[in-house]
Backbone bond lengths (Angstrom), bond angles and torsions (degrees), N, CA, C in turn:
res aa  C-N    CA-C-N  psi(-1)  N-CA   C-N-CA  omega(-1)  CA-C   N-CA-C  phi
1 M - - - 1.379 - - 1.534 108.93 -
2 K 1.259 115.72 137.13 1.476 127.26 179.46 1.471 113.82 -99.62
3 L 1.321 116.37 130.88 1.476 125.03 173.85 1.598 110.22 -122.65
4 V 1.336 116.60 141.71 1.415 119.85 164.55 1.443 106.21 -111.33
5 I 1.314 118.54 124.50 1.409 128.69 -172.10 1.491 108.44 -108.15
6 A 1.332 121.19 127.01 1.528 126.10 -178.52 1.392 111.90 -140.32
7 S 1.305 116.22 153.47 1.455 123.53 176.44 1.605 113.45 -143.99
8 D 1.239 112.76 154.61 1.543 114.71 167.71 1.564 115.12 54.69
9 I 1.314 112.04 59.06 1.544 123.71 171.58 1.532 106.92 -75.20
10 H 1.220 120.08 -40.38 1.525 127.45 178.31 1.532 111.60 45.79
11 G 1.287 117.71 44.24 1.452 122.88 164.58 1.522 111.89 82.22
12 S 1.271 119.65 10.55 1.481 121.32 -174.12 1.602 107.27 -85.73
13 A 1.248 112.24 110.35 1.426 118.65 173.00 1.524 119.03 -62.03
14 Y 1.398 111.26 -36.20 1.425 121.75 -174.85 1.644 99.30 -67.61
15 Y 1.293 118.69 -61.25 1.423 121.45 -165.84 1.593 108.62 -74.31
16 C 1.377 120.11 -26.46 1.376 120.01 169.92 1.561 113.11 -66.89
17 G 1.347 116.81 -27.46 1.423 122.43 170.13 1.529 111.71 -67.97
18 E 1.334 120.08 -40.03 1.453 125.89 170.28 1.572 114.36 -49.05
19 L 1.460 105.43 -45.58 1.430 117.67 -175.83 1.606 109.06 -69.21
20 M 1.325 113.02 -40.71 1.480 119.98 172.70 1.507 115.00 -50.72
21 E 1.368 108.64 -45.39 1.507 112.85 177.18 1.477 117.64 -59.78
22 V 1.416 116.89 -37.47 1.346 121.01 174.29 1.462 113.59 -67.65
23 L 1.408 118.72 -38.99 1.433 121.37 172.12 1.394 119.62 -60.26
24 E 1.366 115.92 -38.96 1.561 121.84 169.97 1.411 114.67 -62.34
25 R 1.366 117.18 -43.09 1.418 121.11 -177.18 1.506 112.37 -70.26
26 E 1.351 113.34 -45.63 1.503 120.00 -174.92 1.581 116.01 -75.98
27 N 1.432 113.66 -36.15 1.374 124.72 -176.58 1.547 110.29 50.37
28 P 1.357 111.16 66.69 1.494 112.60 -177.77 1.367 116.50 -73.60
29 D 1.296 121.67 165.29 1.470 128.76 174.74 1.526 108.22 -74.36
30 R 1.357 114.78 -40.22 1.378 118.48 175.09 1.482 117.32 -141.07
31 V 1.318 122.68 154.05 1.471 121.84 -174.89 1.649 100.07 -117.32
32 V 1.266 115.39 118.93 1.457 118.86 178.05 1.503 107.73 -97.85
33 L 1.200 120.21 131.42 1.514 128.16 -178.49 1.536 109.15 -120.96
34 L 1.250 115.67 118.42 1.507 122.65 -170.15 1.603 113.15 -96.65
35 G 1.419 112.83 23.00 1.415 118.52 175.87 1.561 115.05 92.09
36 D 1.362 114.11 174.11 1.419 127.61 -172.12 1.540 113.95 56.93
37 L 1.270 118.14 59.86 1.407 122.50 -170.07 1.465 111.63 -87.00
38 L 1.420 117.71 -49.08 1.407 115.39 -169.03 1.557 118.97 -110.25
39 Y 1.350 111.68 -29.11 1.603 111.94 -176.92 1.494 105.89 -99.34
40 H 1.408 114.56 148.43 1.454 113.55 178.79 1.483 114.26 -85.90
41 G 1.385 116.21 -10.26 1.433 117.36 177.30 1.490 112.98 79.47
42 P 1.407 114.87 149.73 1.456 124.72 -177.76 1.549 115.93 -60.83
43 R 1.269 118.89 -27.36 1.445 126.30 -176.41 1.609 113.80 -86.29
44 N 1.236 112.50 -18.17 1.446 115.28 -175.80 1.556 115.84 -106.84
45 D 1.394 113.91 147.96 1.438 114.55 173.54 1.437 104.75 -73.81
46 L 1.404 111.14 162.28 1.549 119.78 176.26 1.609 105.31 -60.86
47 P 1.348 111.51 131.18 1.454 116.97 175.80 1.470 109.35 -82.19
48 K 1.365 116.81 161.07 1.467 127.79 -175.02 1.554 104.87 -51.96
49 D 1.342 115.84 132.72 1.361 123.14 -177.97 1.456 115.66 48.63
50 Y 1.235 115.66 55.20 1.559 121.05 177.67 1.442 112.38 -70.56
51 C 1.348 112.82 111.56 1.501 115.22 -174.49 1.669 102.88 -162.47
52 P 1.342 114.97 81.86 1.425 118.04 -178.53 1.562 114.26 -56.63
53 K 1.430 114.31 -28.09 1.462 117.45 175.94 1.530 113.67 -59.67
54 K 1.389 110.68 -35.74 1.496 108.98 172.11 1.423 121.01 -78.46
55 V 1.323 115.57 -22.14 1.502 119.55 178.32 1.470 112.10 -76.46
56 I 1.383 115.86 -31.82 1.498 113.74 174.89 1.457 119.62 -52.77
57 P 1.333 120.88 -48.19 1.440 120.44 179.48 1.573 116.40 -71.06
58 M 1.318 115.83 -21.28 1.466 125.60 -179.00 1.545 102.99 -72.30
59 L 1.336 114.71 -53.05 1.554 113.45 178.49 1.459 111.46 -74.15
60 S 1.367 124.48 -32.51 1.340 121.38 175.23 1.376 120.17 -57.90
61 A 1.406 123.11 -27.53 1.358 130.51 174.13 1.570 113.91 -57.51
62 W 1.368 113.48 -25.01 1.450 118.23 -177.63 1.536 112.40 -110.07
63 K 1.405 111.73 21.51 1.475 114.17 -176.30 1.454 123.02 -51.79
64 D 1.428 113.62 -35.23 1.485 121.12 179.54 1.463 110.41 -65.58
65 K 1.343 122.59 -25.19 1.427 122.08 -176.61 1.559 114.91 -108.45
66 I 1.316 122.46 0.05 1.326 125.26 -176.41 1.528 108.73 -87.15
67 L 1.428 104.98 130.52 1.530 115.92 165.12 1.589 106.59 -115.43
68 C 1.280 117.11 119.89 1.446 121.82 -166.37 1.543 114.53 -120.83
69 V 1.286 123.42 145.78 1.436 120.36 172.07 1.481 108.21 -129.78
70 R 1.349 113.84 156.86 1.512 116.54 -170.10 1.509 113.85 -79.56
71 G 1.304 117.94 133.09 1.410 126.39 176.42 1.543 115.11 -83.69
72 N 1.281 124.76 175.29 1.476 117.83 166.89 1.504 117.48 -73.74
73 C 1.202 112.57 -7.14 1.583 115.33 179.35 1.517 111.23 -107.06
74 E 1.515 122.48 1.29 1.345 121.10 169.52 1.542 114.70 -77.68
75 A 1.295 110.21 145.52 1.591 118.74 176.51 1.433 110.38 -134.17
76 E 1.375 121.10 161.02 1.382 124.93 174.14 1.512 117.78 -41.54
77 V 1.359 114.46 -36.32 1.472 119.19 -177.45 1.585 110.37 -62.22
78 D 1.423 117.00 -37.23 1.359 121.02 178.39 1.506 110.03 -54.68
79 Q 1.376 115.25 -43.98 1.428 117.66 -177.03 1.628 110.44 -60.76
80 M 1.271 110.92 -32.54 1.478 118.20 -175.74 1.530 110.57 -65.55
81 V 1.312 116.91 -29.55 1.492 123.64 -178.36 1.579 117.15 -96.49
82 L 1.368 110.90 -19.94 1.544 115.36 -176.77 1.502 110.23 -105.45
83 P 1.361 117.32 134.76 1.428 124.09 -168.88 1.591 105.21 -84.68
84 F 1.294 125.47 11.67 1.558 122.99 -178.01 1.496 97.66 -135.28
85 P 1.441 113.92 153.58 1.390 121.88 175.54 1.473 115.65 -59.62
86 C 1.335 119.98 135.05 1.443 120.73 -176.19 1.590 116.51 -140.27
87 L 1.388 113.30 10.65 1.349 118.97 -175.28 1.544 114.85 -114.64
88 A 1.347 122.16 12.43 1.524 122.04 170.71 1.357 109.99 -70.14
89 D 1.445 116.33 139.35 1.404 117.14 170.40 1.354 126.72 -65.45
90 Y 1.543 110.52 -23.93 1.381 124.52 179.91 1.605 106.89 -154.95
91 A 1.338 114.70 169.28 1.457 121.40 166.99 1.471 105.74 -151.77
92 C 1.450 110.06 156.34 1.587 116.25 175.42 1.464 110.01 -122.26
93 L 1.239 121.89 143.90 1.335 121.92 177.31 1.643 103.41 -149.65
94 E 1.360 109.71 149.67 1.472 119.75 176.38 1.646 108.05 -121.29
95 C 1.240 111.50 118.92 1.445 121.87 171.50 1.449 118.78 -127.77
96 D 1.309 115.51 132.44 1.454 122.39 175.43 1.613 104.00 53.59
97 G 1.264 122.92 39.08 1.383 120.42 -179.51 1.447 121.38 79.31
98 V 1.403 116.45 -0.54 1.404 122.03 -176.27 1.594 103.12 -103.74
99 R 1.324 115.48 125.93 1.520 124.78 172.23 1.479 106.63 -91.21
100 M 1.396 109.13 125.92 1.509 122.74 -176.21 1.428 112.79 -118.88
101 Y 1.254 119.10 132.61 1.491 124.09 172.73 1.497 103.43 -118.36
102 M 1.496 110.56 127.74 1.562 111.98 -175.52 1.527 108.94 -126.08
103 T 1.316 113.44 133.59 1.389 120.80 175.83 1.538 108.92 -148.19
104 H 1.325 117.99 170.26 1.425 123.76 176.85 1.415 114.69 -65.17
105 G 1.338 119.49 -47.33 1.445 125.14 179.66 1.468 113.88 111.84
106 H 1.260 117.54 -1.61 1.627 115.45 179.65 1.524 110.71 -78.24
107 H 1.236 115.73 -23.13 1.524 115.07 178.38 1.548 108.55 -112.74
108 A 1.351 120.94 -73.27 1.520 122.68 163.74 1.544 111.51 -69.47
109 N 1.382 111.09 135.99 1.515 113.07 -178.83 1.448 102.92 -163.27
110 P 1.317 121.66 171.83 1.477 128.02 177.03 1.490 114.53 -45.67
111 D 1.261 120.30 -28.22 1.505 124.52 -178.41 1.584 108.93 -94.21
112 N 1.370 112.77 -14.29 1.577 113.93 179.20 1.512 106.12 -143.80
113 L 1.369 115.96 72.41 1.481 125.23 -176.31 1.514 109.90 -75.56
114 P 1.286 116.80 138.93 1.468 121.28 171.67 1.443 104.55 -67.49
115 D 1.432 115.40 170.69 1.350 122.15 179.36 1.624 109.14 -75.46
116 L 1.269 117.99 106.69 1.458 123.35 -175.10 1.482 112.24 -126.30
117 P 1.238 121.81 146.25 1.480 123.11 178.51 1.534 107.24 -67.18
118 E 1.236 114.28 148.25 1.445 124.12 177.28 1.476 104.66 -57.99
119 G 1.389 113.51 144.92 1.560 119.65 -173.13 1.343 120.32 90.69
120 T 1.380 121.44 -21.51 1.404 126.39 177.33 1.545 110.35 -61.88
121 V 1.304 117.08 145.31 1.359 123.72 170.89 1.523 110.66 -100.57
122 F 1.342 118.75 119.61 1.424 130.51 -178.01 1.558 105.90 -91.25
123 L 1.289 116.12 120.18 1.584 119.07 -176.64 1.560 100.97 -117.97
124 S 1.257 111.55 129.19 1.621 121.76 173.10 1.351 109.85 -147.68
125 G 1.276 115.15 163.58 1.469 126.68 172.58 1.558 108.06 -120.01
126 H 1.325 120.44 -127.70 1.307 127.97 171.84 1.569 115.35 84.39
127 T 1.355 113.68 -50.38 1.472 118.87 -172.75 1.559 114.37 -80.60
128 H 1.293 113.87 -17.06 1.447 120.54 179.36 1.549 113.17 69.45
129 V 1.380 110.88 23.66 1.470 118.42 -177.65 1.532 109.37 -136.17
130 K 1.303 112.98 129.14 1.594 117.74 -177.94 1.431 109.38 -62.14
131 L 1.311 118.55 146.55 1.477 120.61 179.43 1.556 104.34 -154.27
132 D 1.412 110.35 144.99 1.519 121.75 168.86 1.487 102.53 -151.84
133 K 1.376 116.09 102.49 1.456 124.64 178.38 1.548 112.13 -143.67
134 M 1.254 118.74 152.86 1.443 124.68 174.24 1.607 113.37 -90.56
135 V 1.240 117.85 126.47 1.453 116.12 173.73 1.548 105.25 -128.36
136 D 1.275 117.91 117.83 1.418 127.52 178.56 1.570 112.87 42.81
137 G 1.369 116.12 54.11 1.306 118.92 178.92 1.530 119.64 77.60
138 I 1.357 114.23 6.39 1.478 122.66 179.29 1.430 108.10 -115.07
139 R 1.366 121.06 128.47 1.457 124.13 175.23 1.503 107.58 -80.89
140 C 1.198 114.07 120.94 1.621 118.71 179.52 1.551 108.63 -108.25
141 L 1.359 113.73 117.83 1.445 121.71 -177.59 1.469 111.05 -120.95
142 N 1.354 122.27 143.66 1.319 127.79 176.57 1.584 105.44 -136.79
143 P 1.276 117.55 124.74 1.539 120.27 177.63 1.416 116.03 -79.54
144 G 1.304 117.71 8.25 1.464 118.64 -175.17 1.508 115.79 68.86
145 S 1.329 119.17 -161.97 1.442 117.23 -172.83 1.567 105.87 -114.45
146 V 1.360 115.38 141.44 1.444 121.90 168.75 1.425 116.19 -65.93
147 S 1.364 116.07 -38.91 1.494 117.56 -175.58 1.578 121.62 -114.44
148 I 1.375 109.54 -29.71 1.610 114.55 -172.87 1.569 103.73 -130.91
149 P 1.359 116.51 69.57 1.463 117.55 -179.97 1.604 106.19 -67.72
150 K 1.310 113.41 154.14 1.409 121.32 176.06 1.521 103.01 -122.58
151 D 1.310 121.37 17.03 1.466 119.58 175.85 1.598 106.53 -130.05
152 G 1.391 122.86 15.56 1.352 124.77 174.27 1.512 116.92 97.95
153 S 1.366 122.90 -23.21 1.426 121.12 178.42 1.495 113.32 -133.47
154 H 1.315 110.68 143.25 1.388 124.83 -179.12 1.631 103.61 -76.19
155 S 1.312 121.79 131.46 1.414 120.71 -175.56 1.560 116.31 -158.51
156 C 1.304 109.28 167.71 1.430 118.81 177.50 1.602 103.43 -143.12
157 M 1.328 114.44 -172.05 1.452 115.17 -176.00 1.554 103.72 -138.37
158 I 1.349 114.89 148.88 1.440 119.20 176.80 1.560 108.65 -127.98
159 F 1.338 113.99 133.23 1.501 123.22 179.87 1.563 107.55 -111.44
160 E 1.301 115.23 119.10 1.456 115.81 -178.91 1.591 106.40 -147.99
161 N 1.237 114.25 140.11 1.542 116.39 173.35 1.548 112.61 50.81
162 G 1.453 110.92 39.22 1.434 114.90 178.88 1.425 120.73 76.10
163 E 1.382 116.75 4.42 1.531 125.23 -178.83 1.467 109.24 -120.04
164 F 1.440 109.87 147.35 1.445 114.29 172.45 1.588 109.23 -113.01
165 R 1.315 113.07 135.47 1.489 117.65 172.74 1.555 110.49 -132.00
166 V 1.369 113.55 149.07 1.490 118.22 173.69 1.547 109.93 -85.19
167 E 1.354 107.30 138.83 1.581 118.34 176.08 1.478 104.01 -108.37
168 I 1.248 117.95 118.57 1.525 121.40 168.48 1.529 110.22 -81.01
169 L 1.448 109.11 130.63 1.532 107.48 174.02 1.500 108.34 -99.85
170 E 1.331 110.49 126.42 1.389 119.37 -178.37 1.467 115.27 -68.57
171 D 1.387 116.59 142.52 1.571 120.12 -179.47 1.502 104.31 -94.30
């Protein structure tokens, strides 16, 4: 099973378009969105081509494949305009024998892990920084940010054949 995992789009139509190119090319079985889809948030500058109204139809085109968790910038109004659930605090998925726990990362995070079985992959966004590290037998991964990276490169992540890899979105 192939997954594309992304976080922190923050309403950027430009970078959501870059993500759409990855989705078209990779044709994943599922699209995992780790929150902060439409609103830029009060602590962030406006991302390039900030236009949530353009992001909505781009994401909606993948509604049947999206598994989404709520970020700290999601609100009930976002659920009113998106045709897929986006307000769950976390989700769990098992693919190719890999158990994954997905959340945005503003509550549970690598420094505050929930009680998970050893060997689980903990996926989160929120920090806008790519991460791959082990914490007490849990592999903690962060795909970075689609639109407002704090580590220099716009990115998402791809899971295929039991392996994770970072995909850099070109500017």
